[in-house]
C-alpha positions, 0 to 999 in steps of 0.5 A, a space after each residue: 599330641 599327634 592325631 592323624 587327619 584325612 588330608 595327610 599323606 600316608 605311605 603304605 609300604 607293600 600296598 600290593 600284598 595281602 596286608 598292605 592292599 587290605 590296609 589301603 582299602 580300609 584307609 581309603 574307605 575311611 576317607 583317607 584319600 591321600 595314599 601313596 604306594 610303590 611296587 617293588 619293581 618301582 622301588 626296591 626298599 632293600 636299597 636305602 638310597 632309592 628309599 631315601 629319595 622316595 621319601 624326600 620326593 613324596 614327603 609322607 606324613 605317615 608311613 605304614 611298613 607292611 612290606 616284607 619277605 613272608 612265607 611258611 616253615 618250608 620257605 623259612 627253612 629253604 631261604 633263611 639268608 633271604 628271610 633275614 637279610 631282605 627284611 633287615 634291609 627293608 626295615 632299615 631303609 624305610 625306618 631310617 628314611 622316615 626318621 630322616 625326612 621327619 615323618 610324623 608317625 610310623 607303624 611297623 608290622 611284625 609277627 608274633 613268631 618274635 616271642 619264645 618257642 616256650 613263652 607262657 601263654 597267652 604271650 604278652 609283649 613283655 615275653 620278648 627276648 626271654 627264651 630261645 626262638 622256634 628254629 623253623 622261623 628264627 630268621 624272619 623272627 630275628 629280623 622282626 625283633 630288630 625292626 621293632 627294637 629299631 623303632 623303640 630306639 628311634 623313639 628313645 633317642 630321637 622321640 620319633 612316633 614309631 609303633 609296632 603291631 605284632 599280629 598273629 597268624 594272618 589269613 584272608 583274601 589275597 593270601 598266598 596259596 602256593 604250597 611251597 610258600 604259603 602258611 598253614 591256613 591257606 595251605 589246607 584250604 587249598 589241599 582240601 579243595 584239590 582233594 575234593 576236586 579229585 574225588 575217586 569214581 563211585 557214588 559212595 567214595 569219599 574224597 581224596 586224603 589231605 595230609 597235615 605236616 606233623 601231628 596236627 596238635 599245635 595250637 595257633 590263633 588266626 587273625 582275619 586280615 581286615 581286622 588287622 587293617 581296622 587295628 592299624 587305622 585305629 592306632 593311626 587315629 589314637 594320640 600318642 600319649 594314650 598309646 605310650 600310657 599303655 605301651 611305653 615300648 610302643 608295641 601291641 599284640 593283635 589277635 582274637 584271644 582264642 586258639 585251636 589245634 591244626 586238627 580242629 582247624 582241618 576239621 572246620 576247613 573240611 566242613 567249609 570246603 565240603 571235603 569228607 576224605 580222611 586226614 593223614 599226618 606226615 610226622 616226619 615234618 616239624 610241628 613248629 611252636 607248640 602254641 601261639 596265643 597272644 595277650 591282647 590286653 594292651 589293645 583291649 585297654 584302648 578299646 579295640 577288638 577283632 570282630 570276625 570269627 574264624 569260620 566267617 573268615 574261612 568262608 570269605 577266604 574260600 570264596 575269594 580262593 574259588 573266584 580268583 585262584 582256582 582257575 590258575 591252580 587247576 590248570 
């Protein structure tokens, strides 16, 4: 049985990104002080030799693989080779180095975009590889499937304690608000904020319009990044036998158990931001997967659930955006 203690060295790969830095903070707050990380300038995780040297030098007991090339529909469509190539390289380097240097436990972070475009809802872990992927993010999805399968193979062949968490759509402080690369929730927050800032002259005029891609009808589930960090800590602190009893393949969906349409999300964001302008739809742009709601019964069985409501999370994210991003965005 393996149960992490506060003295073990934990390597958080990608500790400067939204997910990685939140995981780092949660672990630090929980008393895990022996944390180690490297920036992408200090260590290129696509380089297997440099990655192996880092693992041999630091000898981490635990590795959390939160490093990845990420982005929304536009970025996936524009840079398909980067999305599949960089992620495959990062995963291979870190997972192989963890195996070769005897890391006690590795947690690999994937994404629910791994599931088929028309998977039964809610999507269970068993629906993996049962149908075609959503074309707009297939490059990223294929890489994440490969990462999970490598972890599963390492466990099957070598007995390595390697686990995969598949979070649904993430958002929160530290998110990417660049409209060229961002996901839907931060993109809509920024659009609503900027539309409100461009309010036409006249006391009774409404705010400038916000444009949504596609019909706005697809449904999405959103997980506040702090809840994912809490799930990572929960998994780290749970003995392997308990985890494997529930998930022999080592994979766990992480979500909130409910979704809403993009149109409904836009209405919530308008309310939080105070935007009263019209919402327009650019139907020349893709909708993506019709629905992405995950089955969280595996984690439910173990006793973990997310506890941040969507409105609360959006409000916290918007406050962070106004404090940290607005001054740069509006120059």
